C-alpha positions as CSV (number, residue, x, y, z in Angstrom):
1,M,-14.3,-78.7,-48.8
2,R,-15.2,-76.9,-52.0
3,A,-12.6,-75.6,-54.3
4,G,-13.9,-72.2,-54.6
5,S,-13.6,-71.6,-50.9
6,S,-9.9,-72.6,-51.0
7,I,-9.2,-70.3,-53.6
8,G,-11.0,-67.5,-51.9
9,R,-9.1,-68.0,-48.6
10,L,-5.8,-68.2,-50.7
11,A,-6.7,-65.0,-52.4
12,V,-7.4,-63.2,-48.9
13,A,-4.2,-64.5,-47.6
14,A,-2.1,-63.2,-50.4
15,G,-3.9,-59.7,-50.3
16,C,-3.1,-59.5,-46.6
17,F,0.4,-60.3,-47.3
18,V,0.8,-57.6,-50.1
19,L,-1.0,-55.1,-47.7
20,S,1.4,-55.9,-44.9
21,A,4.6,-55.7,-47.2
22,C,3.5,-52.3,-48.3
23,A,1.8,-50.4,-45.8
24,G,3.5,-52.1,-42.8
25,T,7.0,-50.7,-43.3
26,P,7.8,-48.8,-40.1
27,P,9.0,-45.3,-40.2
28,D,12.8,-44.7,-39.9
29,S,13.9,-44.0,-36.3
30,A,14.5,-40.5,-35.1
31,A,18.1,-41.5,-34.2
32,A,18.8,-41.7,-38.0
33,A,17.5,-38.3,-38.7
34,V,21.0,-36.8,-37.4
35,P,23.6,-37.3,-40.1
36,S,26.8,-38.9,-38.6
37,G,29.9,-36.8,-37.9
38,G,28.0,-33.8,-37.1
39,D,27.5,-32.9,-40.8
40,E,24.5,-30.7,-41.7
41,V,21.7,-31.7,-44.2
42,R,21.9,-29.2,-47.0
43,A,19.0,-28.9,-49.2
44,D,17.1,-26.7,-51.3
45,L,13.8,-28.2,-52.6
46,T,10.7,-26.9,-54.3
47,V,7.5,-28.9,-53.6
48,L,4.3,-28.5,-55.7
49,I,1.2,-30.0,-54.6
50,A,-1.4,-30.6,-57.1
51,R,-4.9,-30.8,-55.8
52,P,-7.8,-30.9,-58.3
53,Y,-10.2,-30.2,-55.8
54,A,-8.4,-27.0,-54.5
55,D,-5.8,-24.5,-55.4
56,S,-2.4,-26.2,-55.6
57,L,0.2,-25.5,-53.2
58,S,3.9,-24.6,-53.8
59,Y,6.7,-23.9,-51.2
60,T,10.5,-23.9,-50.9
61,L,12.4,-25.9,-47.9
62,T,15.8,-24.7,-47.4
63,C,18.3,-26.5,-44.9
64,G,21.7,-25.7,-43.9
65,P,24.2,-24.9,-41.5
66,T,22.4,-21.7,-40.7
67,G,18.9,-23.4,-39.9
68,A,15.9,-24.4,-41.6
69,S,13.5,-22.3,-43.5
70,L,10.3,-22.6,-45.5
71,E,8.8,-20.2,-48.0
72,G,5.2,-20.6,-48.9
73,D,1.9,-21.3,-47.3
74,A,2.5,-25.0,-46.0
75,D,1.6,-26.7,-42.8
76,V,5.2,-28.2,-42.7
77,D,7.8,-27.7,-39.9
78,P,11.0,-26.8,-41.6
79,R,13.3,-28.2,-38.7
80,E,11.5,-31.5,-38.9
81,A,11.5,-31.7,-42.6
82,C,15.3,-31.0,-42.7
83,A,15.7,-33.6,-40.0
84,A,13.8,-36.2,-42.2
85,L,16.0,-35.4,-45.1
86,G,19.0,-37.2,-43.1
87,R,17.2,-40.3,-42.9
88,P,18.5,-42.9,-45.3
89,A,15.1,-44.3,-46.6
90,V,13.8,-40.5,-47.4
91,R,17.2,-39.7,-49.1
92,E,16.8,-42.8,-51.2
93,R,13.1,-42.3,-52.1
94,L,13.7,-38.5,-53.1
95,I,16.8,-39.1,-55.1
96,E,16.3,-42.7,-56.6
97,G,12.6,-42.5,-56.8
98,P,10.5,-45.4,-55.7
99,P,12.0,-49.2,-55.9
100,P,11.2,-50.6,-59.4
101,E,9.7,-53.8,-58.3
102,R,7.8,-53.2,-55.2
103,A,4.2,-54.9,-54.5
104,C,1.5,-52.1,-54.1
105,T,-2.0,-52.5,-53.1
106,L,-4.7,-51.2,-55.4
107,I,-6.1,-48.7,-52.8
108,Y,-6.7,-45.2,-54.2
109,G,-5.7,-42.6,-51.8
110,G,-6.9,-39.5,-53.7
111,P,-5.9,-37.2,-56.6
112,E,-3.3,-35.2,-54.9
113,Q,0.2,-35.4,-56.6
114,A,3.5,-34.1,-55.2
115,F,6.4,-32.9,-57.3
116,V,9.8,-32.3,-55.4
117,T,12.6,-30.8,-57.3
118,G,16.0,-29.0,-56.3
119,T,19.1,-30.5,-54.5
120,L,19.7,-32.6,-51.5
121,D,23.7,-32.3,-50.3
122,G,24.4,-31.4,-53.9
123,T,22.5,-34.3,-55.5
124,P,19.7,-33.4,-58.1
125,V,16.2,-34.3,-56.8
126,D,13.2,-34.8,-59.3
127,T,10.7,-37.2,-57.9
128,R,7.0,-37.4,-57.9
129,V,4.5,-39.0,-55.4
130,F,1.1,-40.1,-56.4
131,R,-1.6,-41.2,-54.2
132,N,-3.1,-43.7,-56.6
133,D,-1.9,-47.0,-54.8
134,G,-1.0,-48.2,-51.4
135,C,2.7,-47.5,-51.9
136,G,2.0,-43.9,-52.9
137,I,-0.2,-43.4,-49.9
138,S,2.5,-45.0,-47.7
139,D,5.3,-42.6,-49.2
140,W,3.2,-39.6,-48.8
141,D,1.9,-40.3,-45.2
142,R,4.7,-42.3,-43.6
143,L,7.9,-42.0,-45.5
144,L,7.7,-38.2,-46.4
145,G,5.1,-37.0,-44.1
146,D,7.5,-34.5,-42.5
147,I,8.2,-32.9,-46.0
148,L,4.8,-33.1,-47.8
149,V,1.5,-31.4,-46.5
150,P,-1.0,-33.6,-44.9
151,V,-4.0,-34.5,-46.9
152,D,-7.2,-33.3,-45.4
153,A,-10.0,-35.7,-46.4
154,G,-12.4,-32.9,-45.5
155,N,-11.4,-30.8,-48.5
156,R,-12.4,-33.3,-51.0
């Protein structure tokens, strides 16, 4: 067996492991979307989607005891977005940002950038999501998919 083919197989195996670690995270269960004790998610978030190939989008999501609302032109269901804000992984990503030491695949997902600011249950939110690697793509599409507008590849 040649040394080069062993190294190649090792590189492929390592790449598959990294890809599964980043993109293989299952979405949170719907059961986790309802905060315990009947508490309502309270949020006032402004989302700016920067798209160099089209006009940027800006919308405001408000969640509270009187319901959910969305102001702006976005293809986001405010009720589903507010329910998503109750999921622990979503809350952690918005409040604390991405984990500092996660392995991300070098897959480019597009030039879109999302900036989310405001408050979530009284806690300040100032987070960014970029689609420049596998982790950013996963954050956008899977973790924050109910909050961020879908990326339409046909508009690129």
